[in-house]
N, C-alpha and C positions, 0 to 999 in steps of 0.2 A: 465616412469615417475613415481615419487614417489607418493603415495597416504597419505592421511590423515588417522587417526585413526577415521573412521566414523562408520561402523556397520558391525557386524557379520551377517550370514545369518539370524539370528533370529531377527536382528534389534537392538542389544545392543552395546553401545560403548565400545571400548577396554579400557584397563587401560592406556595405554601408547601410544605416538606416536612412529612413526619411529624414532629412535635415542634416545629413553627413556626419551622424554620431556613431562611433565605433560599435560593432555588434560583438557577440560573445565569441570567445575563443573556440577552436576546435582541438581542444587538449586531450580528449578521451580517445583511446584506442580500443580495437576490437576485444582485446582481452579484459579490458575493464568492463565493457558492456556485457561481456558473457559472464563474468563473475557478478556483476550487479543483477543480472537476470537470474543466475544460479542462486545467489545469497538472498535475493529479494524474497524467495519462497521459504526462507528458514528464517524466521524471526522470533522474538520473545514470546509471541503469542503461540507459537508452536511448542516451545520448550516449557512454558508455564501456563499459559492460558488454555491450553487444550486439556489439562487436568480438570478444569471446571467443567467442560463439556463432557468429558468421561464420567465425572460425577453425576452430571444430570441426566445423561442418555445411556449410560452403560456400554456394553460392547456394541450397541447399534451406532456408536459414534463412528465407526468406520464407514457405515452407509452414508452418514450425514456428510462425512468428508468426501465420499465418492460423488455425491450429489453436488455440493459446493465446489469441489475441484472441478467438476465437468463444467460448471457454470463459469468458473474463472478461466479456464481453458478456452472457452468460446469467446469470452471479453477480449482475453489477451489476443485471440486470433484476429478479432475485429480491429483492435488497437494496432496490431501489427500490419494488417492491411492498409489501414489509412495512413500509418506513420511511415510506412516504406514507400507509399505513393507520394506522400506530401510531408516530409520531415518538418517539425516545427518546435521550437521551444515550448510553446504552449499545448502541443500535442492535441489530445481531444477537444480541448477548449476552443481552440482555433478552428478545427474541424466543425465543431458545433456551431459556432458563429457563422461560418460560411454556408452550411447546408440547412440550418434551421433558423437562425437569426441571433441577434445580439443578446436576447434574453438568455438562450440556451448556453452560449459561450461564457457569458458573464456568471450565471448560475452554477454551471458545472466547474468554471475555474476557481472561483473564490470560495465554494464549498469545499473543493479539493485542498486550497489553501488552509482554510480553517481546520479541516481534518488533519493535515500533516503538522500544523503548529500546536494543535492540541495533543498530537503523538509525541512531539518534542518534549512537551511539558511532563507527560506521563513517564516517558522513557528516562528523562532526566531525573525525575524523582525517584524511580526504581533503581537506577544506577547508583544514585546518591546514597540510598538505603543500604545497598550492598556493600559499597566501599566504606561507610560508616561502620558496619560490623567488622572490617578488617583493621581500620585505622580509626579508632574510635576518638582521639582527640580533636579530629576535624569533624564538625557536625554535618549531618546528611546534606543540609542546605549550602554548606560550604562546597561540598564536592559537586552539587548541582552547579554552583556558580562556575567551578572550574571547568567543568565539561562543557558548559555553554561558552564560556570564553574561549576555549581550545578550539571547538569545532566551528565557532563563529569565524575566528582568526584564520583557521585553515581553508574554510570556504571563500574567505575574502581573498586569498592570495592568487589562487589558479585552479582551474577545474581538474587539472591533472592531480591535484592534492585529494580532491574528492575522490577520484577514481583509484588513486593509490591506496588510500585508507579502504574503500570499499573492496578492492581486489583482496586485500589481506584479511580484512574481517571476514569476507565471505569463504576464503580459503579455510580459514578456521572453523568455521560453522559447517562447512560441507565435510571436512575431515571428521569432526565430531559426529555428524549425523550418519555417516557411512560406518564408522567404527560402531555406532549404536545399532545399527540395523544387521551389521556382521555379528555382533556379540549376541544380539537378540535372536537371531535365526539358530545360532549355536546352542542358546538356552532352550528354544523350543525343540531342538533335536535331542535335547538331554545331555549335552557335553558338560553342563555345569551342574548336574545333579540329575533328578528325576524330570523326565519330559511331562509337561503339564496337559499335553493332548487338547481336548476341547473342554476340560472342566470349567475354566473361568468363562468360557463363551456361553455354556449351556446352563451352568449353576448359578447361584446367587440371584435367582429370579429370572433366569433366561436371558436370551439375546435382547429381548425389549422389556427390560426390568421396570422401566419408570413410564412406560406406555407413551401415548401422544404428546402429553404434557412435557415429559422429559426430552422428547426429540424437538419439541418446539424450542425448549430452552437451550438446548445443545446447538440448534441451528444457529442462533444469533451468535453464539461463541465462535463456531466455526468460521462465520462470514467475516468477523472482525480480523481473525488471524490472516487473511489474505490481503487486507487492505494495504495499499502502498506499492503493489507489484507494477503499477502504471508508470513508477519512475523511469523504467529502463526506456520507455518511448518518449520521455522528455529528455533523458540524457543523450539518445541518439542524435539529436540535432546538433550537439557539441562534439561529436565524434568525426573522425576524417572522413569516413564514407558513410553517411547517415542512412541511406537507403539500404544498402547491402548489410551494415552492420545490426540495424534493428530487425530485418528480415532474419538474419541468422540467430539472433538472441531470441526472437519469439517463437521460431520453429522449435527450439530445443526446450522451451519452458514446459512443454505438455508432459514429457515423461518424468521431468524433476518433480512436478506437483504430484505425480502419481506416485513415484518412489519415495518421496520424502514424507509427505503428509499421510497418504493412505497405507504406505508401508509401515511407517513408524507407529501409527495408531493400531494396526493390526497386531504388531508385535507387543504393544503395551497390554492390550486386553486380552491377549492370549497367555502372557506371562504372569500377570497380577489380576487379583479380583477388582473389579471395577468400582466396588464399595469399600476399598481400603482406604481409611481417612489420609494416609500419606499420599494418594494420588492427587488429592485437591491441595493439601496444605504443602507438601514439599515438592510436588510435581511428578507426572508421570515418569520422566526419565530418571530422576534420582530413585524413584520407587523400583524402577526396574533393575539398575545397576546394583542397587543394594540386594535385591532378590538374587542376583547373579553372583553375589560376593566380590564385587568390584571394590578395591580399597579407595577410600577417600572420595567415594561417589558423590556426596554432597558438595565437597569443595570443587570437584572438576565441573559439576553442573553450574555452580555458582559462577564459575570463571567464564563457561560458555555463554550463561545468560546475560552475564556482564558485557561480553563482546557483541551479543545479538543486540542489547539495548544501545550500546554506543554505536553499532552499525546503522540501526534504524534511526538514532538521532542525527547522524551524519547525512543519511540518506533524505531524511525529511526536511532538513535545514536546505539541502541543496534543491530538492524538489519544490518546496514551497517559494523559495526565492525565484526560481525560473518560472513558475506559474505566475507570480505576482509581476514579474518583468514583463512577460508577455501580454498580460492583461492590460497593465498600464500603456504599454506601447500600441495597444488597439483603442486607447482612450477609455478604458474601463476602470480607472483607478487614479489616485493622486500622481500627478506626473513626475514628482521628485523621485519616485522609486523607479524611474526608468534610467537612472544615472548608471553608467558603465565605466569602470575603472580597470585598466589593463585586461579588458576582455571578461570582466566579472561583474555582474549586476550588483555592485556593493551596496547600494541603499536598499535594495530589496532583500538582500541577505541579512542586513541589520535590522531591518523591520521585522522579518520572520523570527529572528532570534529574540528580539525585544518582546514581541507578542507572546512568544513561548515562554520567556522568563517571567512576564506577567502572569501567565497561566499558572507557572509554578507557585508564585506568591499567592495566586487565588486559592491554590490547593492547600496552601498552609493556613490561610486566613478564613476562607469560606469553603471547606472541603465538601460539605453536603449541600451546597446551594449553587453558587456561581461555578465552582470547578465541575461538579456533577452535571450541571446544565450543558457546560461545554463538552464534557465528554460523550454525554448523551446525543447531542447534535452531531458531533464527529463520528460517532459510531453508525449513525445512519446516512451520513454524507456519502458514503462509498456506494451506497445503493442508488442514490440519486445520480451520481456520476455514471454509474454503468447503465442505468436506464437511458440517460441521454447519450450515451455511447451506442447502444443499440439503434436508436432512432437516426442518429447521424450516420452510422454505417449503412443504414438501408437506403438513404438518399444518396450519400457519397459513391457508393458502389455503382449505383444505376447511372450516376452522372459520369463517372470514369469509364464505365463500358461504352458509353456514347462517345465521349470526347477524347479519352486517352488510355486505351486498354493496355498500352505497353507499359503503363505504370503500375499495373497489377501484378508485382513480382510475388507478393503474399496474397493469396486468396482465401475468404472466410469459407469453411466448410459448408456444404448444404445450403448455399445462399438461395433464397431468404429464409428458409425454413427454420434453420437452426437459430438465426438471429431473432425471429419471432419467438421461438421457444425460449431462448434466453431472457427476452423481455417478459415473457409470461411468467417464466420462474421468478424474476425480480418481483412482479406484482404479487406472485404468490407468498414470497417472503414478507412484503408489506402487509398482506392480509394476516399472516401468522403474528406478526408485531402487534396488529390491531386487537387481536384476540386476548391480549393480556394487559394488566394495568402499566407494567414498566414500559412495554412496548409502545402503548398509546401515549405515554409521556414522551418519549422519544420522537415519534412521529409528530406530535403536536408542536414541539420546539422546533424540529427540522421544517415543518411546513411554514412556520413563521418566518424563519430566515430565507428559506427559499422563495416565498411570496415577496419578502422585501427585496431581495436581489433582482429577481425576474422584473418586479415593478419598476424598480430604478432604472434598470437596463432599457425597458420598454420605453419610459418616459424620455430618456436621453437619446434613444434612437429617434423619437418623434420630433424632438427638439432639434436635433441635428438635420433631420430631412426638412424641417421648415427653413432652416438656415440655407440649406443647399437651394432651396426653391426661390430664395429672394435674389433678384438679379444683383449682380456686383455693380 
């Protein structure tokens, strides 16, 4: 099987691909990767989706975010170890193919692509709805088209445009979340009125008001909020110093997850009752800001949520196009998607945008069938990817220790025990999903797609092996 121009033993990309085609440019800087990693943990799922989790699990949402946050930290550490040692545009998909087999690389890569493209559709739809409330003479789908064309065009021009947009989007999100945490702590201390103490943590049914069922429902919500963090390891391959830059970005991701997710959830459930209807309808951040008497709280959060949605759209178009490009250049997709123009995988960018816009149309025409099915599979895809990451890291770490230990600039903590613990936790999440009807539906749809991808990759590999055995 042919390989892309991925990395030398020192982790630097080669100058040309097989056949002399130009490779992707290295237009991202350390500041871009740092903000991509920083902003990547602050998405629309945190600002809006977390309200659904709070309504499901109550104050215990803090424990859920601690658990899922710990899992994500372990996954990011594994990705950091592999990407720092072997930077590649295909990131975990390339590593899975090399360590486990083509079926693993193909399955994880195309599942990730599907997840990101479905995310583009969902985020564009939500952003269009927000803009329509402000500028009503343009319909929501018109705003969706504007956003899709704009970000498609920006991703087609140069990778530095993606980096600059994410840099400033992330700066806005980080500023907002830090301001929220400061105001929240002041509110807990009683600066904006009477201090709530522990009344909202122990009242209204206690810390576990909805029991195990609520925890299970909240778990699925918290997991989806972390999807997409892997983009920083994909982007690292297009930076000036891939190994060093991804190592720095991953090392600092841990405390960011703790502060932004766990800290903000603790502030929310301490300041407002978990069963306040506004927590789920308006969002937990708007509810808290209203509680503190911050003027125009709803408008402020709408702006921040819009920024988060546009940031996610931008990142998902970028990540999906790079993953598709990597898969195609490893012989795992339509060859025309491998076309590179001025250092940008133009065909892959267009394909990802077209699929995303088609999903938007499906959301309008078939919202409860095709679109719901797509979102269900996308929601489960991240767990499939993470499970393959765990298995890949187990094999790759042992091989690197034997062959090139100097490449292990980032090391997975407590190897191999914490890797196995993370894998067991993912299997546990699958078990929780299988215990309820909605979860079983997600698992069934995902299993069909995974089986189709893995089967197709296996058959292709057997065909390629037979051709290789035939004498020239």
